[in-house]
N, CA, C and O of each residue as an XYZ file, in Angstrom:
312
protein
N      49.722     -9.525     38.399
C      48.561     -9.656     37.578
C      47.468    -10.305     38.395
O      47.716    -11.136     39.268
N      46.261     -9.904     38.089
C      45.096    -10.396     38.806
C      43.956    -10.600     37.827
O      43.978    -10.090     36.707
N      42.960    -11.351     38.266
C      41.747    -11.474     37.482
C      40.545    -11.490     38.414
O      40.659    -11.774     39.606
N      39.394    -11.177     37.839
C      38.125    -11.261     38.551
C      37.088    -11.776     37.551
O      37.145    -11.430     36.371
N      36.168    -12.577     37.998
C      35.182    -13.196     37.131
C      33.803    -12.561     37.313
O      33.454    -12.054     38.379
N      33.035    -12.614     36.214
C      31.664    -12.118     36.231
C      30.863    -12.859     35.176
O      31.424    -13.370     34.207
N      29.566    -12.918     35.361
C      28.694    -13.523     34.351
C      28.417    -12.569     33.198
O      27.929    -12.990     32.149
N      28.728    -11.281     33.383
C      28.511    -10.280     32.348
C      29.780     -9.430     32.198
O      30.611     -9.419     33.107
N      29.948     -8.726     31.086
C      31.139     -7.885     30.906
C      31.183     -6.671     31.840
O      32.245     -6.077     32.026
N      30.057     -6.303     32.422
C      29.988     -5.083     33.224
C      29.810     -5.352     34.720
O      29.579     -4.420     35.490
N      29.917     -6.625     35.139
C      29.850     -6.943     36.557
C      28.460     -7.313     37.006
O      27.533     -7.360     36.197
N      28.306     -7.571     38.271
C      29.299     -7.459     39.340
C      30.361     -8.552     39.230
O      30.102     -9.639     38.713
N      31.563     -8.242     39.728
C      32.695     -9.137     39.650
C      32.963     -9.788     41.002
O      32.679     -9.219     42.056
N      33.522    -11.004     40.941
C      34.001    -11.671     42.153
C      35.235    -10.930     42.668
O      35.711     -9.991     42.030
N      35.741    -11.345     43.803
C      36.951    -10.748     44.361
C      38.147    -11.010     43.443
O      38.208    -12.040     42.772
N      39.106    -10.062     43.420
C      40.319    -10.206     42.622
C      41.130    -11.395     43.117
O      41.211    -11.654     44.318
N      41.737    -12.122     42.162
C      42.633    -13.234     42.473
C      43.994    -12.897     41.878
O      44.117    -12.742     40.663
N      45.017    -12.783     42.721
C      46.371    -12.502     42.240
C      46.971    -13.774     41.667
O      46.892    -14.838     42.282
N      47.587    -13.662     40.457
C      48.171    -14.848     39.830
C      49.662    -14.711     39.553
O      50.340    -15.722     39.371
N      50.198    -13.478     39.515
C      51.616    -13.307     39.176
C      52.107    -11.947     39.628
O      51.394    -10.948     39.530
N      53.338    -11.919     40.126
C      53.990    -10.667     40.505
C      55.263    -10.542     39.675
O      56.188    -11.336     39.845
N      55.324     -9.569     38.791
C      56.508     -9.359     37.951
C      57.675     -8.871     38.805
O      57.490     -8.068     39.720
N      58.872     -9.359     38.503
C      60.058     -9.002     39.278
C      60.847     -7.847     38.669
O      61.673     -7.246     39.356
N      60.618     -7.526     37.412
C      61.407     -6.492     36.739
C      61.392     -5.140     37.444
O      62.449     -4.517     37.549
N      60.268     -4.658     37.926
C      60.282     -3.330     38.587
C      61.219     -3.246     39.785
O      61.702     -2.160     40.108
N      61.486     -4.360     40.446
C      62.358     -4.348     41.621
C      63.818     -4.124     41.243
O      64.587     -3.582     42.037
N      64.211     -4.542     40.021
C      65.620     -4.543     39.658
C      65.998     -3.551     38.563
O      67.168     -3.187     38.446
N      65.044     -3.111     37.769
C      65.375     -2.326     36.580
C      64.837     -0.903     36.604
O      64.910     -0.213     35.587
N      64.302     -0.443     37.721
C      63.662      0.875     37.743
C      62.628      0.937     36.624
O      62.592      1.883     35.836
N      61.797     -0.087     36.576
C      60.900     -0.294     35.444
C      59.455     -0.410     35.905
O      59.157     -0.442     37.099
N      58.568     -0.471     34.917
C      57.158     -0.735     35.190
C      56.636     -1.726     34.159
O      57.154     -1.811     33.045
N      55.613     -2.468     34.539
C      55.004     -3.452     33.641
C      53.617     -2.968     33.233
O      52.968     -2.216     33.960
N      53.177     -3.412     32.062
C      51.882     -2.987     31.538
C      51.428     -3.940     30.436
O      52.192     -4.810     30.019
N      50.210     -3.786     29.966
C      49.714     -4.422     28.757
C      49.574     -5.941     28.874
O      49.869     -6.654     27.914
N      49.138     -6.445     30.008
C      48.943     -7.893     30.150
C      47.788     -8.345     29.262
O      46.725     -7.724     29.245
N      48.010     -9.438     28.524
C      46.993     -9.968     27.613
C      46.981    -11.485     27.673
O      48.029    -12.122     27.777
N      45.786    -12.057     27.607
C      45.636    -13.507     27.466
C      45.681    -13.834     25.984
O      45.061    -13.149     25.171
N      46.419    -14.888     25.633
C      46.514    -15.326     24.238
C      45.709    -16.613     24.071
O      46.218    -17.717     24.262
N      44.450    -16.441     23.713
C      43.560    -17.592     23.576
C      44.005    -18.522     22.462
O      43.812    -19.734     22.562
N      44.596    -17.985     21.404
C      45.014    -18.818     20.276
C      46.194    -19.720     20.633
O      46.434    -20.705     19.935
N      46.933    -19.417     21.692
C      48.024    -20.263     22.166
C      47.602    -21.141     23.337
O      48.277    -22.119     23.656
N      46.500    -20.798     23.970
C      46.052    -21.472     25.185
C      45.235    -22.717     24.858
O      44.791    -22.920     23.728
N      45.054    -23.533     25.873
C      44.215    -24.721     25.756
C      43.243    -24.739     26.936
O      43.171    -23.785     27.711
N      42.510    -25.821     27.056
C      41.564    -25.936     28.161
C      42.280    -25.995     29.510
O      41.722    -25.587     30.529
N      43.516    -26.503     29.520
C      44.249    -26.688     30.769
C      45.327    -25.638     31.022
O      45.825    -25.534     32.142
N      45.696    -24.862     30.013
C      46.794    -23.912     30.140
C      46.430    -22.593     29.468
O      45.925    -22.581     28.346
N      46.687    -21.485     30.156
C      46.464    -20.156     29.595
C      47.819    -19.453     29.498
O      48.586    -19.431     30.461
N      48.106    -18.879     28.325
C      49.332    -18.111     28.130
C      49.014    -16.623     28.177
O      48.073    -16.150     27.539
N      49.821    -15.897     28.946
C      49.628    -14.468     29.162
C      50.943    -13.761     28.866
O      52.007    -14.228     29.272
N      50.872    -12.642     28.165
C      52.083    -11.844     27.940
C      51.934    -10.494     28.626
O      50.827    -10.034     28.907
N      53.088     -9.868     28.889
C      53.094     -8.501     29.406
C      54.355     -7.810     28.926
O      55.304     -8.464     28.492
N      54.363     -6.497     29.002
C      55.491     -5.702     28.540
C      56.131     -4.953     29.697
O      55.522     -4.753     30.748
N      57.377     -4.545     29.476
C      58.156     -3.824     30.476
C      58.751     -2.585     29.828
O      59.152     -2.619     28.665
N      58.808     -1.506     30.566
C      59.482     -0.291     30.129
C      60.201      0.296     31.334
O      59.879     -0.033     32.476
N      61.164      1.154     31.084
C      61.961      1.704     32.166
C      61.737      3.199     32.305
O      61.565      3.910     31.315
N      61.740      3.662     33.539
C      61.662      5.099     33.790
C      63.046      5.672     34.050
O      63.197      6.861     34.330
N      64.068      4.802     33.953
C      65.447      5.217     34.159
C      66.305      4.865     32.956
O      65.831      4.863     31.820
N      67.549      4.574     33.211
C      68.489      4.275     32.139
C      68.699      2.785     31.915
O      69.623      2.398     31.199
N      67.866      1.946     32.507
C      68.030      0.494     32.359
C      67.937      0.061     30.895
O      68.650     -0.849     30.471
N      67.074      0.700     30.133
C      66.896      0.318     28.731
C      68.126      0.641     27.899
O      68.379     -0.033     26.900
N      68.889      1.640     28.276
C      70.101      1.975     27.526
C      71.206      0.951     27.777
O      72.077      0.754     26.930
N      71.172      0.313     28.918
C      72.177     -0.684     29.266
C      71.835     -2.041     28.650
O      72.719     -2.758     28.184
N      70.549     -2.386     28.652
C      70.114     -3.691     28.162
C      68.779     -3.540     27.431
O      67.743     -3.333     28.062
N      68.807     -3.644     26.102
C      67.588     -3.481     25.299
C      66.624     -4.652     25.453
O      65.493     -4.575     24.975
N      67.041     -5.731     26.105
C      66.142     -6.868     26.323
C      64.942     -6.498     27.180
O      63.970     -7.250     27.246
N      65.001     -5.365     27.824
C      63.875     -4.924     28.637
C      62.601     -4.788     27.799
O      61.498     -4.911     28.331
N      62.741     -4.537     26.502
C      61.573     -4.290     25.653
C      60.929     -5.551     25.100
O      59.840     -5.474     24.531
N      61.559     -6.700     25.245
C      60.962     -7.932     24.732
C      59.773     -8.321     25.594
O      59.829     -8.187     26.817
N      58.682     -8.807     24.971
C      57.531     -9.224     25.778
C      57.880    -10.437     26.630
O      58.699    -11.267     26.236
N      57.265    -10.533     27.779
C      57.424    -11.675     28.668
C      56.156    -12.516     28.615
O      55.055    -11.991     28.447
N      56.322    -13.822     28.760
C      55.178    -14.726     28.756
C      55.155    -15.512     30.066
O      56.195    -15.905     30.594
N      53.958    -15.726     30.567
C      53.769    -16.617     31.708
C      52.732    -17.647     31.324
O      51.893    -17.421     30.452
N      52.807    -18.785     31.994
C      51.859    -19.875     31.741
C      51.066    -20.126     33.006
O      51.641    -20.330     34.075
N      49.765    -20.113     32.890
C      48.872    -20.367     34.018
C      48.219    -21.733     33.792
O      47.403    -21.888     32.884
N      48.575    -22.719     34.612
C      48.037    -24.066     34.479
C      46.826    -24.246     35.373
O      46.798    -23.782     36.513
N      45.834    -24.924     34.839
C      44.640    -25.242     35.616
C      44.960    -26.397     36.565
O      45.519    -27.412     36.150
N      44.611    -26.240     37.805
C      44.800    -27.305     38.791
C      43.494    -28.067     38.905
O      42.449    -27.496     39.216
N      43.567    -29.348     38.653
C      42.355    -30.164     38.669
C      42.161    -30.840     40.001
O      41.186    -31.567     40.188
């Protein structure tokens, strides 16, 4: 996951900053998608982000936990 900042919704944007690399695709023949910031759970010092996983193989038939959303916490460094 990455982010880029801008003073407007349409840019220009600063350079991308990588914040997280999901590990599921390496082990489950899977892909990640749908990353979202949850402002209602976040605070001034902590941002909560969720993402989803799906499989292009048979990993989901072996373990249905692949479909549960994952959450990460991004802490502000002061």
